[in-house]
C-alpha positions as CSV (number, residue, x, y, z in Angstrom):
1,M,-12.4,-13.7,-22.0
2,E,-12.0,-11.4,-25.2
3,E,-12.3,-8.4,-23.0
4,T,-9.8,-9.6,-20.5
5,D,-7.2,-10.3,-23.3
6,A,-7.8,-6.9,-24.4
7,I,-6.9,-5.2,-21.4
8,R,-4.1,-7.3,-20.8
9,N,-2.3,-6.5,-24.0
10,E,-2.9,-2.6,-23.3
11,L,-1.3,-3.5,-19.6
12,Q,1.7,-5.0,-21.2
13,C,2.9,-1.6,-23.1
14,R,4.9,1.1,-21.4
15,L,2.4,3.4,-19.8
16,S,2.5,7.1,-19.6
17,I,0.6,9.0,-16.8
18,D,-1.9,10.3,-19.3
19,D,-2.5,6.5,-20.3
20,I,-3.1,5.6,-16.6
21,R,-5.5,8.0,-16.1
22,S,-7.4,7.0,-19.1
23,L,-7.2,3.3,-18.6
24,A,-8.8,4.2,-14.8
25,G,-11.8,5.7,-16.5
26,R,-12.3,2.5,-18.9
27,M,-11.3,-0.5,-17.2
28,P,-13.3,-2.5,-15.0
29,T,-11.9,-2.3,-11.4
30,E,-12.7,-6.3,-11.2
31,V,-10.7,-7.1,-14.1
32,L,-7.9,-4.9,-13.1
33,F,-7.8,-6.5,-9.5
34,E,-7.4,-10.2,-11.3
35,A,-4.6,-8.4,-13.4
36,I,-2.5,-8.0,-10.5
37,Y,-2.2,-11.6,-10.0
38,D,-0.8,-11.8,-13.8
39,S,2.5,-13.8,-14.2
40,D,3.6,-10.5,-16.6
41,S,5.0,-8.5,-14.1
42,Q,4.8,-5.5,-16.1
43,V,0.7,-6.3,-16.5
44,A,1.0,-6.7,-12.8
45,R,2.3,-3.3,-12.0
46,N,0.5,-1.5,-14.7
47,A,-2.8,-3.0,-13.2
48,A,-2.1,-1.7,-9.8
49,W,-0.9,1.6,-10.9
50,V,-4.3,2.0,-12.8
51,L,-6.3,0.8,-9.8
52,T,-4.4,3.7,-7.5
53,H,-6.0,5.8,-10.0
54,K,-9.4,5.1,-9.8
55,P,-11.7,6.7,-7.2
56,K,-12.2,5.3,-3.6
57,S,-15.8,4.3,-4.4
58,A,-14.2,1.8,-7.0
59,I,-11.6,0.3,-5.1
60,A,-13.7,-0.1,-1.8
61,H,-15.1,-3.2,-2.9
62,I,-11.8,-4.8,-3.8
63,P,-11.4,-7.9,-1.3
64,Q,-8.7,-6.4,1.5
65,E,-8.0,-9.7,2.6
66,R,-6.6,-10.8,-0.7
67,L,-5.0,-7.0,-1.0
68,I,-2.9,-7.9,2.5
69,D,-2.0,-11.4,1.7
70,Y,-0.5,-10.5,-1.6
71,A,1.5,-7.1,0.2
72,L,2.9,-9.4,2.5
73,T,4.0,-12.0,-0.2
74,T,5.3,-10.3,-3.2
75,P,8.9,-10.2,-3.8
76,D,8.6,-7.1,-6.1
77,S,9.0,-3.9,-4.3
78,S,6.6,-1.8,-6.8
79,L,3.8,-3.8,-6.4
80,R,4.1,-4.0,-2.5
81,R,4.0,-0.3,-2.7
82,L,1.2,-0.3,-5.2
83,T,-0.9,-2.5,-3.0
84,L,-0.2,-0.6,0.3
85,S,-1.4,2.5,-1.4
86,L,-4.6,0.8,-2.5
87,I,-5.4,-0.6,1.3
88,E,-4.3,2.8,2.9
89,R,-6.7,4.5,0.3
90,Q,-9.3,2.0,1.8
91,G,-8.6,2.1,5.1
92,I,-8.8,-0.5,7.7
93,A,-11.3,-0.9,10.2
94,Q,-10.7,-1.2,13.7
95,E,-12.2,-5.2,13.6
96,D,-10.4,-5.8,10.7
97,I,-7.1,-5.5,12.0
98,R,-5.0,-8.7,10.9
99,T,-1.9,-8.8,13.4
100,D,0.1,-10.2,10.5
101,F,-0.3,-7.4,9.0
102,L,0.4,-4.8,11.7
103,D,3.5,-6.7,12.6
104,F,4.6,-6.5,8.6
105,C,4.2,-3.1,8.6
106,L,5.9,-2.2,11.9
107,G,8.7,-4.2,10.7
108,H,9.0,-2.6,7.3
109,M,8.9,1.1,8.1
110,V,11.9,0.5,10.1
111,M,14.0,-1.6,7.1
112,L,16.4,0.8,5.4
113,E,16.5,-1.7,2.4
114,E,12.6,-1.3,1.6
115,P,12.5,1.7,-0.8
116,T,10.9,4.8,1.1
117,G,7.4,4.5,-0.6
118,V,7.0,1.3,1.3
119,Q,8.5,2.3,4.3
120,S,6.1,5.4,4.4
121,L,3.0,3.8,3.8
122,C,3.6,0.8,6.4
123,M,4.4,3.5,8.8
124,K,1.1,5.4,8.0
125,L,-0.8,1.9,7.9
126,A,1.1,1.2,11.3
127,H,0.0,4.3,12.9
128,S,-3.6,3.8,11.6
129,M,-4.1,0.2,13.1
130,C,-2.3,1.4,16.1
131,S,-4.3,4.8,17.1
132,H,-7.6,2.7,17.4
133,F,-5.7,0.9,21.0
134,P,-3.3,2.2,23.6
135,E,-1.1,-0.5,24.0
136,L,-0.6,-1.0,20.3
137,E,-0.3,2.9,20.3
138,H,2.6,2.1,22.7
139,E,4.1,-0.3,20.4
140,F,3.7,2.0,17.7
141,R,5.6,5.2,19.5
142,Q,8.4,2.6,20.7
143,T,9.3,1.6,16.9
144,L,9.2,5.1,15.6
145,G,11.8,5.4,18.9
146,L,14.0,3.3,17.0
147,M,13.9,5.3,13.9
148,H,17.0,7.4,14.1
149,S,16.1,10.0,11.4
150,E,19.4,10.6,10.1
151,H,19.3,6.9,8.4
152,Y,16.0,8.2,6.4
153,K,15.4,10.1,3.2
154,P,13.4,13.3,4.1
155,G,10.2,11.8,2.9
156,L,10.7,9.7,5.9
157,K,12.1,11.9,8.3
158,H,8.8,14.3,7.8
159,L,6.6,11.4,9.1
160,I,8.8,10.4,11.7
161,K,8.9,14.2,13.0
162,K,5.2,14.3,12.6
163,Y,4.1,11.0,14.6
164,N,6.7,12.0,17.2
165,K,5.1,15.5,17.8
166,E,1.3,13.9,18.0
167,P,0.1,13.9,21.6
168,N,1.0,10.2,23.3
169,H,-2.9,9.3,24.0
170,E,-1.8,6.5,26.9
C-alpha cells in the first residue's frame, strides 16, 4: 500500500516528458494501470501517459477488455486518447474484435467535436479491425467516404488520403 501511495503522490504533480520517461522506467505497469481509474483526474491522466511510454512488452499484459471498456466510457478526452493509444500499441487480434468498440471507432473517427488525436486513433483502430473482413472493410471505406477532408485538421486529412489510396480488397 505504501508503494501505491508513493506512486500516486508522484502522479499528482505536473510532469514533464523527462519525468514521464523516468517514471515509465521505474513504476510497475500493474500499479500504473490501476491508477488510470483514480478519482483524481490528474493522477489518472499521468498514469495513462506514463503507460504510453512503457515498452510494448510491458503493456502487452494489460487487460485489453478493460482498456476498451474504459475508452468507451470515459468522459475525459485526454484519457480516451491515451487509452486508445495503448490499445493501438497492443494491437487487436482478429478473434478479439468487439463490435461495440468497432462501432465506437467508426463513429468517433468522423466526429468533428472529438480532438484530432482521438479521431486519428479511432481511424487507425477501425482500419486495423476492418482489414480482416471484406464486409467490414467495405463499411470502413463507406465511413471514410463520408469524411470530407476540408472539415478536418491536417493530420486527419493525411490519414484520410492514405486510407483512400490503399487498394480495395473487395
